[in-house]
One Martini backbone bead per residue (centre of mass of N, CA, C, O) as a GRO file, in nm:
protein
   59
    1MET     BB    1  15.337 -15.007  15.654
    2HIS     BB    2  15.402 -15.185  15.366
    3GLU     BB    3  15.363 -15.478  15.205
    4PRO     BB    4  15.462 -15.689  14.998
    5ILE     BB    5  15.377 -15.833  14.692
    6PRO     BB    6  15.435 -16.146  14.613
    7HIS     BB    7  15.390 -16.151  14.292
    8MET     BB    8  15.573 -15.901  14.250
    9GLN     BB    9  15.829 -16.007  14.372
   10ASP     BB   10  15.854 -16.242  14.172
   11PHE     BB   11  15.876 -16.073  13.918
   12PHE     BB   12  16.141 -15.913  13.991
   13GLU     BB   13  16.306 -16.180  14.022
   14ALA     BB   14  16.252 -16.292  13.717
   15ILE     BB   15  16.369 -16.061  13.594
   16ASP     BB   16  16.650 -15.940  13.382
   17ILE     BB   17  16.672 -15.683  13.603
   18VAL     BB   18  16.757 -15.410  13.762
   19THR     BB   19  16.599 -15.309  14.074
   20SER     BB   20  16.528 -14.989  14.220
   21PHE     BB   21  16.402 -14.896  14.545
   22THR     BB   22  16.373 -14.557  14.470
   23GLY     BB   23  16.224 -14.283  14.520
   24ARG     BB   24  15.928 -14.128  14.318
   25GLU     BB   25  15.992 -14.278  14.044
   26VAL     BB   26  15.924 -14.429  13.725
   27TYR     BB   27  16.214 -14.578  13.555
   28TYR     BB   28  16.435 -14.612  13.275
   29MET     BB   29  16.799 -14.672  13.250
   30ALA     BB   30  16.991 -14.751  12.986
   31SER     BB   31  17.292 -14.684  13.072
   32VAL     BB   32  17.236 -14.911  13.331
   33ASP     BB   33  17.006 -15.115  13.314
   34LYS     BB   34  16.759 -14.971  13.499
   35VAL     BB   35  16.508 -14.982  13.744
   36TYR     BB   36  16.297 -14.733  13.890
   37MET     BB   37  16.140 -14.736  14.220
   38PRO     BB   38  15.936 -14.708  14.451
   39ASP     BB   39  15.840 -14.801  14.721
   40ILE     BB   40  15.550 -14.924  14.839
   41SER     BB   41  15.472 -14.665  14.997
   42GLY     BB   42  15.501 -14.473  14.751
   43ILE     BB   43  15.286 -14.607  14.574
   44MET     BB   44  15.048 -14.577  14.771
   45GLU     BB   45  15.056 -14.269  14.785
   46GLN     BB   46  15.005 -14.219  14.484
   47ALA     BB   47  14.734 -14.367  14.466
   48HIS     BB   48  14.589 -14.187  14.668
   49GLN     BB   49  14.630 -13.918  14.516
   50ILE     BB   50  14.481 -13.997  14.259
   51ARG     BB   51  14.207 -14.038  14.393
   52LEU     BB   52  14.181 -13.747  14.498
   53ASP     BB   53  14.209 -13.604  14.224
   54SER     BB   54  13.970 -13.745  14.086
   55TYR     BB   55  13.750 -13.656  14.284
   56SER     BB   56  13.789 -13.340  14.254
   57THR     BB   57  13.676 -13.332  13.950
   58PHE     BB   58  13.363 -13.407  14.047
   59ILE     BB   59  13.313 -13.143  14.260
   0.00000   0.00000   0.00000
């Protein structure tokens, strides 16, 4: 399990918009004025997959 990044936690607490850490995608839904993001473990998994995908294009 990954720990939250303190300065990012502070950022989301400081902005004046509801942020829901759920799902697998990052997007803004204007109809409910809400940002949706995966939780930290989902973000780390996506970053790892991007690195793997990028590496495979070079070999």
